[in-house]
C-alpha positions as CSV (number, residue, x, y, z in Angstrom):
1,X,91.1,80.9,91.3
2,X,91.6,77.7,89.3
3,X,94.0,78.6,87.0
4,X,97.9,79.9,87.1
5,X,97.2,82.6,84.3
6,X,95.3,85.2,85.0
7,X,95.4,87.3,81.8
8,X,95.5,85.8,78.5
9,X,95.5,88.3,75.5
10,X,94.2,85.5,72.2
11,X,94.9,87.3,68.9
12,X,93.5,90.6,70.1
13,X,92.8,93.2,68.7
14,X,90.8,96.9,69.6
15,X,89.9,100.4,67.3
16,X,88.2,103.2,69.3
17,X,87.1,104.2,65.4
18,X,86.6,101.2,63.7
19,X,89.6,102.1,61.3
20,X,93.0,102.3,62.8
21,X,93.9,99.4,65.0
22,X,95.6,100.5,68.5
23,X,96.5,96.5,68.3
24,X,95.8,93.4,66.5
25,X,96.9,90.1,66.9
26,X,97.7,90.6,70.3
27,X,99.2,87.4,72.5
28,X,99.9,88.4,76.0
29,X,99.4,86.5,79.1
30,X,100.4,87.5,82.6
31,X,100.6,84.5,85.1
32,X,99.5,85.0,88.4
33,X,101.8,86.3,91.3
34,X,103.8,88.0,88.5
35,X,105.2,91.6,88.7
36,X,104.9,92.3,84.7
37,X,106.0,96.0,83.8
38,X,104.9,97.8,80.1
39,X,106.8,99.9,78.8
40,X,106.6,102.1,75.4
41,X,105.9,105.3,73.9
42,X,103.3,107.2,73.4
43,X,100.3,105.6,71.2
44,X,101.8,102.5,72.2
45,X,99.1,100.8,73.1
46,X,99.7,100.5,77.1
47,X,96.5,102.2,78.9
48,X,94.1,100.5,76.4
49,X,95.8,97.1,76.9
50,X,95.4,97.8,80.6
51,X,91.9,99.0,80.5
52,X,90.6,95.6,78.5
53,X,92.4,93.6,81.9
54,X,89.2,95.0,83.4
55,X,86.5,95.0,81.0
56,X,86.7,98.4,81.2
57,X,87.6,98.0,76.9
58,X,86.3,94.9,75.2
59,X,88.3,93.4,72.5
60,X,86.8,94.1,68.5
61,X,88.9,90.5,67.5
62,X,90.2,88.1,69.1
63,X,90.1,87.1,72.9
64,X,90.6,88.7,76.3
65,X,90.1,86.6,78.8
66,X,90.5,87.4,82.7
67,X,90.7,84.7,85.4
68,X,89.5,82.0,82.9
69,X,86.7,84.8,82.1
70,X,85.6,86.0,78.7
71,X,85.7,89.7,79.2
72,X,82.9,90.0,76.3
73,X,80.5,87.8,78.7
74,X,78.6,90.5,80.5
75,X,77.5,87.9,82.8
76,X,81.4,87.9,84.3
77,X,82.0,91.7,84.2
78,X,81.2,92.4,87.7
79,X,83.3,89.1,89.0
80,X,86.6,91.1,86.8
81,X,85.9,93.9,88.0
82,X,85.5,93.4,91.3
83,X,89.2,90.9,90.9
84,X,91.2,93.5,89.1
85,X,91.8,96.8,90.8
86,X,92.8,99.8,87.9
87,X,95.1,102.8,89.6
88,X,94.7,105.8,87.4
89,X,97.7,107.9,86.5
90,X,96.1,111.2,88.5
91,X,94.2,110.4,91.5
92,X,92.1,113.0,91.5
93,X,89.8,111.2,88.8
94,X,90.0,108.3,91.0
95,X,89.0,110.2,94.4
96,X,85.1,110.1,95.3
97,X,84.8,111.5,98.8
98,X,85.8,114.1,101.1
99,X,87.4,112.0,104.1
100,X,89.6,109.7,103.6
101,X,87.8,106.4,105.3
102,X,84.6,107.1,103.1
103,X,86.8,107.3,100.1
104,X,88.7,103.6,100.9
105,X,85.2,102.4,101.9
106,X,83.3,103.2,98.4
107,X,84.7,100.5,96.4
108,X,83.9,97.4,98.8
109,X,80.5,98.9,100.2
110,X,79.4,99.0,96.7
111,X,80.3,95.2,96.2
112,X,78.2,95.1,99.0
113,X,80.7,94.5,101.9
114,X,78.9,94.7,105.1
115,X,80.7,96.2,108.6
116,X,82.0,95.0,110.6
117,X,84.3,93.5,107.8
118,X,84.1,97.0,105.5
119,X,85.9,98.5,108.6
120,X,88.3,95.6,108.6
121,X,89.4,96.0,105.0
122,X,89.6,99.8,105.3
123,X,91.8,99.9,107.8
124,X,93.8,97.2,106.5
125,X,94.5,98.8,103.4
126,X,95.3,102.0,104.8
127,X,97.6,100.2,106.8
128,X,99.2,98.7,103.4
129,X,99.9,102.0,101.9
130,X,101.2,103.2,105.3
131,X,98.2,106.0,106.2
132,X,97.2,104.2,109.2
133,X,95.3,106.5,111.3
134,X,94.4,109.2,108.9
135,X,91.3,107.9,108.5
136,X,89.4,111.0,109.3
137,X,91.5,113.3,107.1
138,X,90.0,115.1,104.4
139,X,91.7,114.0,100.9
140,X,91.7,117.7,99.6
141,X,94.4,118.3,102.1
142,X,96.9,115.9,101.0
143,X,100.0,115.7,98.9
144,X,99.9,114.0,95.6
145,X,101.6,110.9,97.2
146,X,99.5,110.7,99.8
147,X,96.0,111.3,97.3
148,X,97.8,107.9,95.0
149,X,98.4,106.3,98.0
150,X,94.6,106.4,99.2
151,X,93.8,105.8,95.3
152,X,95.2,102.6,95.8
153,X,94.2,101.9,99.2
154,X,90.5,102.1,97.8
155,X,91.4,99.5,95.0
156,X,93.2,97.0,97.8
157,X,90.3,97.5,99.9
158,X,88.4,95.5,97.4
159,X,90.6,92.6,97.8
160,X,91.4,92.3,94.3
161,X,93.8,89.5,92.4
162,X,95.5,92.0,90.3
163,X,96.6,95.1,90.8
164,X,96.8,97.6,87.8
165,X,98.8,100.7,87.6
166,X,98.5,103.0,84.9
167,X,101.5,105.5,84.6
168,X,100.1,106.2,88.7
169,X,103.6,107.8,89.3
170,X,103.8,109.7,86.9
171,X,102.6,112.8,88.4
172,X,104.9,112.4,92.2
173,X,107.7,113.4,92.8
174,X,111.2,111.4,93.2
175,X,110.1,110.8,97.0
176,X,106.7,110.1,96.2
177,X,107.4,107.5,93.6
178,X,110.0,106.2,95.9
179,X,107.6,105.8,98.1
180,X,104.7,103.8,95.9
181,X,107.1,101.7,94.2
182,X,108.1,100.6,97.6
183,X,104.2,99.9,98.5
184,X,103.8,97.9,95.5
185,X,107.1,95.7,95.9
186,X,105.5,95.1,99.5
187,X,102.2,94.1,97.6
188,X,103.6,91.7,95.5
189,X,106.0,90.3,97.6
190,X,103.1,89.1,99.7
191,X,101.9,87.8,96.8
192,X,99.5,90.2,94.8
193,X,99.6,90.0,91.0
194,X,100.9,93.5,89.7
195,X,101.0,94.9,86.3
196,X,102.5,98.2,86.1
197,X,102.7,101.0,82.8
198,X,105.7,103.6,83.5
199,X,107.9,105.9,81.6
200,X,110.6,105.2,84.5
201,X,113.3,102.8,83.4
202,X,114.2,102.6,87.3
203,X,110.4,101.1,88.2
204,X,110.6,99.0,85.0
205,X,113.8,97.3,86.4
206,X,111.9,96.1,90.0
207,X,109.8,94.2,87.8
208,X,109.7,90.4,87.3
209,X,109.2,90.8,84.1
210,X,109.3,93.8,81.0
211,X,107.2,93.8,78.2
212,X,108.0,96.8,75.3
213,X,105.1,97.6,73.3
214,X,105.3,99.5,70.4
215,X,102.2,100.5,67.5
216,X,100.3,97.9,69.7
217,X,102.9,94.9,68.7
218,X,105.0,93.5,71.3
219,X,108.7,94.3,70.2
220,X,110.5,93.2,73.5
221,X,109.3,90.4,76.6
222,X,111.6,89.1,79.1
223,X,113.4,89.7,82.5
224,X,114.6,93.3,83.1
225,X,117.9,92.1,82.9
226,X,117.7,91.2,79.4
227,X,115.5,94.1,78.1
228,X,116.6,97.2,79.5
229,X,120.3,96.8,78.3
230,X,119.4,96.4,74.7
231,X,120.1,100.6,75.1
232,X,120.1,100.8,70.8
233,X,116.5,99.0,70.4
234,X,114.9,100.9,73.1
235,X,116.0,104.2,71.8
236,X,115.0,103.2,68.4
237,X,111.4,103.5,70.2
238,X,111.9,106.5,72.0
239,X,112.8,105.2,75.6
240,X,115.8,105.3,77.4
241,X,118.0,102.8,79.7
242,X,118.3,102.9,83.0
243,X,120.8,105.5,84.3
244,X,122.8,102.8,85.8
245,X,122.8,101.0,82.4
246,X,123.8,104.1,80.7
247,X,126.5,104.6,83.1
248,X,128.2,101.0,82.9
249,X,128.3,100.9,79.0
250,X,130.2,104.7,79.3
251,X,132.3,102.8,81.7
252,X,132.8,100.0,79.6
253,X,133.5,102.1,76.6
254,X,136.2,103.6,78.4
255,X,138.0,100.2,79.4
256,X,136.6,99.7,83.0
257,X,136.1,96.2,83.2
258,X,132.2,96.6,85.0
259,X,129.0,94.3,84.5
260,X,126.1,96.1,82.7
261,X,123.8,97.1,85.4
262,X,120.2,98.0,85.5
263,X,119.7,99.0,88.9
264,X,122.2,101.9,91.1
265,X,122.7,99.5,93.8
266,X,124.0,96.1,91.4
267,X,126.2,99.3,89.9
268,X,127.6,100.5,93.5
269,X,128.6,97.1,94.3
270,X,130.4,96.5,90.8
271,X,132.1,99.8,91.5
272,X,133.1,99.1,95.5
273,X,134.4,95.1,94.3
274,X,136.6,96.9,91.7
275,X,138.0,99.4,94.1
276,X,138.7,96.9,96.3
277,X,140.5,94.8,93.9
278,X,142.8,98.0,93.4
């Protein structure tokens, strides 16, 4: 890609019914290599925004430019969708084959990727999500977390430039969420651009940047350390602060000299350092 800006919403607007706008005058850019987390209550426009990134939806006003291409240009749709991989909340909505290897191969095969490169992509994608050796397993016998990993592997096998996760951890148990987040962090550390929608503040704390949407408008935009500590503003938008932040604020109110933290590990370090001084 020739541009450092992978996604650019330019005064964009969208409506499903021609009347009520999901968002309007939306301006938002996502640089190459960034891990962006989108937060917001139900109806805030998060999923609609995500579907604009890979041209599943098109703006009614303004522009959405992805990899330097206007998403409304039909000649660029194939290129955009080949490079912006979207993972949905429910993996069952995305799995298309009974065997894992066939499911992961579905996307790149439809892109015309020939063997042996197709086989190499499937093997590499499964290894990236920790499912190497599961090629011959049936998808309907997998746990929810494993199914979600297969869905991500199917996207990764297409070799996208952006990974978009639309509430991809919502249906997982805590162990499954932790495993999936570990995969996402490793992909980002290797240079993958990630746009993640989530309701879990602990996941947002792992991002480079947090954007909070409300009524289709950007209400907050900044590093997790800047956004996730704004407890009163987040609660006014029906969002909670991370547990570590809530506890550190309560400790401060009780007179305990700790910094405001957004991760459990940081709070543990603060408390250990405090105890060592006692």
